[in-house]
N, C-alpha and C positions, 0 to 999 in steps of 0.2 A: 797801880795804873800802868798802862802800856806806853812804852816809848816808841815814837814814830820817826822815820826818816822822810824828809821832804826835799824834793828837787824842783826848782823852778827852771824850766827849759826855755823861757822867753815868753813872747807875747801869746803864743798859742799852745803851750804845753806845760804841764806840771804833773808831779807824781808824788804820792805818799804811800808808805807801806810800814807795817809794824816792824820794829827792829828784829823781832824773832823770825821774820821771813828772809832776812839777809842770808845769802848763800856764800858770796865771796866779794872781795875787793882785790882786784889784781891789775897789774900793768905788765902785759906780756908783749906789747908793741911800743916802740919808741913814741913818746909824747901822747900816749893814750892811756886812760884809766877806765876800767870796766867795773861796774858794781852790779851784781846780780842778786835777784830775789826770787823766792818761790812765786810762781805765776799768780797774778791777780785775776786772770781770766777763768771762766767756768770750765767744767770738764768737757765741753763739746768742741775742743780745739781740733779742727780738721787735720792739722799737721801731725798730731800725736795720738789721735783716737779719743774715745770717750770713757775710758776706764780710769779709775783712780790711779792705777799704776802708770798709765800713759801720761796723765796730767802731771804726775810727779816729776816727769822728765822735762816739763816745760818751765821756763823761767822768764822773768822780766829783766831787761838789761838797760842800764843807763851808761852811755859812753861820754866821757869828758875829754876835752883836749887839755893837756897839761904841759908845763915847761919841759922841754927836752932834757933828758938826763937827770930829772928830778923825781923819777918814778918812786924810788924808795922813800924819799922824804914826803911825797904826797900821800902815799899809802899810809905812812906813819901818822901824818896829820889827820887823815880821815879816821883812822882807828882811835886816835886820841879823842877826837870829837864824839865818836860813837860810845866810848866808854866813860866819858866825863859825866859827873853827877850834875854839875851846874847849880846855879843858885837863883836864876831868873824864874819868873812865873811860867815861862815856856820851856823849862828844862826838859820836858818830855817830848819836845819836837827838835830834832837835829836837822838843820838845813845844810845840805851839801851843795856846793857850787863855787862860784868865783870868789866868795869871801874867804875861801881856803887858799892860802899862799901856794901858788903852783898850778892851781886849776884856772884855766883861761877861758873855758867855754863849756857849755853843755851841748854836745854834738847831737845826741839822739836819745829818745826814750822809746823803747820797743817793748810791747807787751806780748807775751806768749811765744817767745823764741823756742823752737824745738831743737 
């Protein structure tokens, strides 16, 4: 069975992707965490062209607000969640969000960033 990552962005947004589409988890700006995935959009992205090679350059990005100066700890907590086996009946769905200590908000969910 495939493991999925789910993000609830609030009242009007949510995102889910297979764990195998994860590209990176990084905090390169103070108090922000970025999680990127292979794009979920089809190959006709105007911004990158319509070839498979062009679409491979596109990605989906989730940006979270996190506690300042806790970047390393939050990245570690996310990685621990993603690699955990779990014992619940929903252990194939990993929800990223404010339940993780240090993540304070889901700022944005953007599809097809080029």
